C-alpha positions in Angstrom: 8.8 -109.3 -6.7 9.9 -111.2 -9.8 13.6 -111.3 -10.9 13.7 -109.9 -14.4 16.4 -109.6 -17.1 15.8 -107.3 -20.0 17.8 -106.6 -23.2 17.4 -103.5 -25.2 19.7 -101.9 -27.8 22.1 -101.0 -25.1 23.3 -102.7 -21.9 21.2 -105.4 -20.4 19.1 -104.6 -17.3 18.5 -106.9 -14.3 16.1 -105.9 -11.6 13.0 -107.0 -9.7 9.6 -106.3 -11.0 6.1 -106.2 -9.6 3.4 -108.5 -11.2 0.5 -106.1 -11.7 -2.8 -107.7 -13.0 -4.1 -104.2 -13.6 -1.3 -103.2 -16.0 -2.0 -103.7 -19.7 1.6 -104.3 -20.5 5.0 -104.3 -18.8 6.0 -100.8 -18.0 9.4 -99.3 -16.9 10.3 -96.1 -15.0 11.3 -93.3 -17.4 14.9 -93.3 -16.3 15.3 -97.0 -17.3 15.1 -96.1 -21.0 18.6 -94.5 -20.9 20.0 -97.6 -19.1 18.6 -99.8 -21.9 20.0 -97.5 -24.6 16.7 -96.0 -25.6 16.0 -92.3 -26.2 12.4 -91.4 -25.2 12.4 -88.5 -27.6 14.0 -90.1 -30.6 13.2 -93.8 -30.3 9.7 -93.9 -28.8 6.2 -92.9 -29.7 4.6 -90.6 -27.1 1.0 -91.5 -26.1 -1.6 -90.3 -23.7 -3.1 -93.1 -21.6 -5.9 -93.4 -19.0 -4.8 -95.0 -15.8 -6.3 -95.7 -12.4 -4.8 -92.3 -11.4 -6.2 -90.4 -14.4 -4.6 -89.4 -17.7 -0.9 -89.9 -18.1 1.8 -90.1 -20.7 3.8 -93.1 -21.8 6.6 -93.6 -24.3 6.4 -96.8 -26.4 9.5 -98.4 -27.9 7.8 -100.1 -30.9 10.5 -102.7 -31.5 9.8 -104.1 -28.0 12.3 -105.7 -25.6 13.5 -109.2 -24.9 13.0 -110.3 -21.4 13.7 -113.3 -19.3 12.1 -114.6 -16.1 13.3 -117.9 -14.6 15.1 -118.9 -17.8 12.0 -118.4 -19.9 12.4 -115.8 -22.6 9.5 -113.6 -23.9 8.9 -110.3 -25.5 7.7 -107.2 -23.7 6.3 -104.0 -25.0 8.8 -101.3 -24.3 6.6 -98.9 -22.3 8.2 -96.2 -20.2 6.1 -94.1 -17.9 5.9 -92.4 -14.5 6.1 -95.5 -12.4 8.4 -96.0 -9.4 9.1 -99.7 -10.2 8.9 -102.1 -13.2 5.5 -103.6 -13.5 4.7 -106.8 -15.4 1.5 -106.6 -17.3 -1.2 -108.6 -19.0 -0.3 -108.5 -22.7 3.2 -109.9 -22.2 4.1 -111.3 -18.8 0.7 -112.8 -17.9 0.2 -114.0 -21.4 3.4 -116.1 -21.0 3.2 -117.1 -17.3 0.5 -118.7 -15.1 0.6 -116.8 -11.8 -0.9 -117.8 -8.5 -1.0 -115.5 -5.5 -0.9 -117.2 -2.2 -2.1 -114.8 0.5 -1.3 -117.2 3.4 2.4 -117.4 2.5 2.5 -114.0 0.8 4.2 -115.5 -2.2 3.7 -115.4 -6.0 4.1 -118.7 -7.8 4.7 -118.5 -11.5 5.2 -121.1 -14.2 5.5 -120.6 -17.9 2.7 -121.8 -20.1 3.7 -124.6 -22.5 3.9 -123.7 -26.2 0.3 -125.1 -26.6 -1.0 -122.6 -23.9 -1.5 -125.2 -21.1 
């Protein structure tokens, strides 16, 4: 799990998130929208999506959210859906961090990419 800090229009949120190489973008459980000061009905666009479990619904907060992992700030898509935990996805987290999974030690090693992408 990766320690994550997120700032929305309301109070900041700190929690742990799961790095998910199968997720297109970072997604939050539905109830986390309220904690971040976001109304799913008024502030988000409702979309139908296809997932590994079939068709689902997600609510997208178009302005996006500011996030921080290990003192590195980056933007995340504000997606809220039926997930039990925060998942870090390809288009935001993995675009900003190089991640190595070590099965022998059961650890995830992450480091931010330099501004030049290296």
